C-alpha angles and dihedrals in degrees: 000000000000117000109209122198099201133203094019089155087076092064118101106265093231092054099032099098094043094049093047091051091048093050092044091055091047093052093047090050091050092051100039095098096046135074087262094066114144093013114165113266110206126187111213144170125194103256103311105204095035137283093299095055115112121261116273122226089256092057089049089053091052092051091049092057098037125082139176111248121227111259119211115201093187122095130055121311119267117175125180113214118206100168137024129188141154129245115202112245093008109064135238121329122208116193123198149102130299105235098177142002128357138295128201137179112281092023116135114236132186131224095208098191087064097029093230131129130213136180121243108246100181142343137211136190116194091342092308120116114241134184096218145000132208140200112313097022123128104222143163116225121198121207132171135230094028126120108229090209089070094065129041100155133354147099132302120192148164108292112279095002100107119063127213103222135205097193139003147180120238137184104239141198126182117237106239094217091062106099099192128080123259100220125191113255090024119127123239136180103253120199118201119165108321096337132088116192138162117261136176114228135210114192125208141165142193115301115251113250095022123117118233103183096163100034116145128178088222093056136053131204124205088195094072130079122242132192122235116244125205088211143359113277122233118258118264116275114267127228120278091256095057105034141064137172091294093055099043111107117243122234105290098190130231097322126144118273123170119193089205090072098043095241094292117168134188138195137207112224119204109189126215087211126026115259129213110217143130124256114264092026119148115267123200122188120202144170096223092169092060118114103239089218094053116126121236092179137042091222113119092227090069095046095102102023124113122233133222117248095198106096109176145345136206148136130275107246105167134012144174133210092195112118087204090057091134088067103032105029112026097058088064088066109091097204114150142187121215113232126198130191131180132201138155136245110260096189146322121254094185138333091282101040135054137173119232136192139184098050095093140033120243092256096047117119097235092186089078088062097048111124096025117130123240134186128218122223086240091061105258122131121224144175127228108241102179147293126313118209125326102290100081096268119140143196123246126192118210104207095196094038131244121295116254091247091052092048091050092048093051092044091055090048090050092053092047089050092054091046091051091051092051094049095040091239130143122298126257091264091056091048089056091055089053092061103277124133117307116251119253109259128220119214123200121185128177141143134236127202105233094218096045106116090200092056091218120181117232131196128186 
C-alpha cells in the first residue's frame, strides 16, 4: 500500500516539513500492527507550478512504486456496473469496470440477475467514443430497450457465462478483530460481488493424519476427506513485529489442526436466496445485525469498546445451481464426524469371546455395528459379532485371544458374581464402587460422513 498525503502545497511553508513529519509518524503508528506496516508515506501535490513543471521527488517516488498491470483480453466478458441511467433518444447507459475479457460494439451481453440479453449499441471511455474495451478499462456501455430503474449495480457478462448458485464451497479465514464465534449452522450476511444475502454455514478442515500433498487454498478437491468443525478456528498467530493484542488468536479449544495442511479451512454456504457470481470471487461474511457496542466479555476493559461486524473472508471455489443440491451435490462432500462410545466387559465366555454391555441402548439395532473393531482397556483388539439377549448386551470376538492377566481378572469377577448371587449380596458393579477392581472398559471409535444418507459407520 502507498499512503499519500495529498495537497501538501496548501500547508504554510514555515510549518510544512514539521506537519508532514508529524502526520507520517501518525500514519506509521496506525498501521504498525497491520499487514500494511512500514508502507511508504509520500507527500504529494498535483503539479504545483503547472503541467509543464518538472517532476518533484515525491512524484518520482510514486512512479517507482506504481506499475501497469497486465491486461488479458481473453476469457469471457465480466463487467461490473456501478451506475445505470437513461439518455433520451440514445438508450440506457451502464458505467463500470471491465473485470475480465473484452467487449465490442454489437456484442450481445447478458444481465444474469434478470436473465435478459441486450446488444451493445455504443461505448465511451472518458467522453470519447471507442469501438471496444478490455480488462481494467473504465467504460460506459449503451444498450437499448432496457429500463435503467431495473439495475443500479450488478454484473454484466457474456451470455451463459455467469451461474446463479444455490450453494457453494469457499476457502475461509476468520477475521481476528471479530470477537464473536463463527458457529456451524449459524446464519451470516454473505457479500459476493454486488449482493449481500443470508447464508447458513458449515465449517470444516483437513482431517488429522491425512496427507494433502497438492492442497491449494485456491482449489478444492471432492476426493479428499475433511473433518467437521463446530466453529471456525482463529487464524494462526502472527510474528511479534506484525501482531498485537487485537491480532492474537483467542483460545480455539480442542479442535483438529494439522500442520501438513497449513491450517486451511473451508465452509459450505447454503443461501436463502440464489446468488449470481463468478467462481473465485471474494466472499465476506458479516454479522450486520450485531450491535457494535455489544459485549463479548465480562471484563471491564471491554465495557466501552466497539466490535467488528466483519467475521470472515474467503474465495468461492466450487458452486452448484441445482436446487436439489442436498441430494445431488452435498453427498460428494466427504466431511465426517468422529464418534466415540464406551462400555464395559460383562463377562468372559472363553479366552476368545466376551460379552459386553453399556455401548448400546436396549432399542439399538446392534446389527448395524457388526464387524466394527473395538479395543479393551487392557490392550486387546476385538470385533463386534452381534447382539446378546434383549438388554443391549453384545458379543465380541478377540481374534488373538485374551491376555492371561485379563482372563484371570475376568475369571475372578465371574466367581465373585456367582458368590454374590448365592449370598444375595450386591452385584459386581456395586462391588467396584466399594473399592474393588475397576471393570475392563470397551472403546469403540468410528466416523460418519455427515451428508451420507445411509449413515454408514466407517473405520480405518
